[in-house]
C-alpha positions as CSV (number, residue, x, y, z in Angstrom):
1,M,16.8,5.1,-7.7
2,T,13.4,6.0,-6.2
3,E,12.2,9.5,-7.1
4,F,9.3,11.6,-5.8
5,D,7.6,14.2,-8.1
6,R,6.2,16.9,-5.8
7,E,4.0,18.4,-8.5
8,T,2.1,15.2,-9.1
9,G,2.6,13.5,-5.8
10,I,3.8,10.4,-7.6
11,L,6.6,8.3,-6.2
12,T,8.6,6.1,-8.7
13,L,9.7,3.1,-6.6
14,T,12.5,0.9,-7.9
15,L,12.5,-2.8,-7.3
16,A,16.0,-2.5,-5.6
17,D,14.6,0.1,-3.2
18,A,11.4,-2.0,-2.6
19,H,13.7,-4.9,-1.6
20,S,15.8,-2.7,0.5
21,F,12.8,-1.3,2.4
22,H,11.4,-4.8,2.8
23,S,14.6,-6.3,4.1
24,T,14.8,-3.9,7.0
25,T,12.2,-6.0,8.9
26,D,14.2,-9.2,8.7
27,R,16.2,-11.0,6.1
28,M,14.8,-11.1,2.5
29,P,13.4,-14.5,1.4
30,E,15.7,-16.6,-0.8
31,T,13.6,-15.6,-3.8
32,A,13.1,-11.8,-3.6
33,P,9.5,-10.8,-4.6
34,P,8.8,-9.3,-8.0
35,M,7.5,-5.8,-8.4
36,E,3.9,-7.0,-8.8
37,F,4.1,-8.3,-5.2
38,Y,4.7,-4.8,-3.9
39,A,2.1,-3.3,-6.2
40,E,-0.5,-5.6,-4.8
41,K,0.5,-4.8,-1.2
42,L,0.2,-1.1,-1.9
43,R,-3.2,-1.5,-3.6
44,K,-4.4,-3.6,-0.7
45,F,-3.7,-0.7,1.7
46,G,-5.5,1.8,-0.5
47,Y,-2.6,3.3,-2.5
48,D,-3.2,4.3,-6.1
49,V,-0.6,2.4,-8.1
50,T,-0.6,4.0,-11.6
51,Q,2.0,2.0,-13.4
52,V,3.9,-1.3,-12.8
53,S,6.9,-2.7,-14.7
54,A,9.4,-5.3,-13.8
55,D,11.9,-2.7,-12.5
56,N,9.7,0.0,-10.9
57,L,6.2,1.2,-10.1
58,K,4.5,4.5,-9.8
59,V,2.3,5.2,-6.7
60,K,0.6,8.3,-5.4
61,A,2.4,8.5,-2.0
62,N,5.6,9.8,-0.5
63,E,8.7,7.7,0.2
64,N,8.2,7.7,4.0
65,E,4.7,6.2,3.7
66,I,5.9,3.5,1.5
67,W,9.0,2.7,3.6
68,E,6.7,2.4,6.7
69,L,4.4,0.0,4.9
70,L,7.1,-2.2,3.4
71,S,9.5,-2.3,6.4
72,G,6.8,-2.8,9.1
73,Q,4.5,-5.7,10.0
74,H,2.0,-4.7,7.3
75,I,4.2,-6.4,4.7
76,Y,3.1,-9.7,6.1
77,L,-0.6,-9.1,5.9
C-alpha cells in the first residue's frame, strides 16, 4: 500500500499501485513494467527518487502528483 509521510514529504509508492495508476490511461502492456521504469519516469520529470527496490520506491512528492504523471499522457514520453 502506498504511504505518504507528511513530516518528510516522502511517498512510498508500491509496484502494485504504480501499475494501478498506469493502467488508468489504457490497458497495461502484457508485460507490466518493473519499478525501475517508474523510477526513471519520475526522475525524468524532476522528482527526487531516494530509494528503489523491486516492490516499491520512495519519492519526494505527494500521491496526487504521482497519480497525475503515471495516469496521464506523460507516461508515454
